[in-house]
N, C-alpha and C positions, 0 to 999 in steps of 0.2 A: 372099279376105279383103278387107274394105272398107278403103279408104284413110282413115286416121284424120285426115288433113289436110283432108278434104272433109266438110262437114256439110250434109245436105239440109235445106231448108226445105219443109215440107209443109203442105197445107191442114189447118188445125187443126179439131178437133171442138169446137165452141163450145156445144153443148147436147146433151142426151141423145138427141134424135131427129134431130139434124143428119146429113144424108147427103151434102150438097154445099154449096158456097159460091161466091160470085162475087167475083172480085178487083175492088176498087173503085179504089184508088189506091196506086201504089207510092210509098213515101216515101224510098227509097234508089235509087241507081243503081250500076251496075258500077264497082268501084274504091273505093266508100265504105267506110271503116272502121266496123265496128259492134261494139257491146258487148252481151253477153247482156242481154236485156230491152228493148233499143231497139225502138221501134215501126218495122216495116219495110213493112207493107202493110195496107191496109184490106180487111176481108172482110165481105160482106153475106150474110145468110142470110134465110130467110123470116120470121124473128122479130126479128133484131137486126142492127146493124152494129157491128163490133168491129175490133180490130187483131190482127195476127199479130206476135209479137215475135221477135227474133233468139234462137235457142236457144243461142248461144255467141258468144264474141268472135272476130273475124277480119275478113276483107275480103269484102264482098259481091261475088261474082264474076260471077254470071249470073242473069238473069231467065229462067225456063223458061216461065212462063205470063205472059199479058199482061192488062192492064186490060180488064175486060169478060168475061174467060173465066169460065165456070162449071165447076168441077171437083169430083170426088168427094173426100170426106174422105180424107186420106192421100196424095193426088196430089202429085207434086213440083212446086213452084212457083218455087223458086230455090235457089241454092247459095252457101254461105259456105266459103271455103277460105283457106289460108295464101297470102301473096303470091307465094311461090316455086312454088306448084303450077302445073304446065303446063296450057295450054288443052287439050291432048290428053288429059291425065288427067281433066279436068273433062268433056270430051266423052264419054269412056269411062264415067265415073261416071253421067252422065245416061242414056246408052244402056242401061246395065245396071240402072238403078234399078227396084226392085220395091216397091210400097207394102206396109207391114206388114199382116198379116191382123188383122182385128178379132176380139177374143175374145168 
């Protein structure tokens, strides 16, 4: 069962044909408080440059991907978690993360 105190930030699908995106610029760092809808990272595709927004309120805890990385849609790029969530729990979450299958 997934830990509800940890929320994955994944590469968003910004267009019907988008298969991958490139991380352009992180706008948050570990420890920053974020609110749902806050812009957290720039994403570049073959057609547009856009932003990925925080999917929930919490503390941005970890960058999993780095600026310049090109990743498939659904890939884990960062983690939001409650402040009291341990680093070990976040490590375990990242290790066990599996992207959702596209329908």
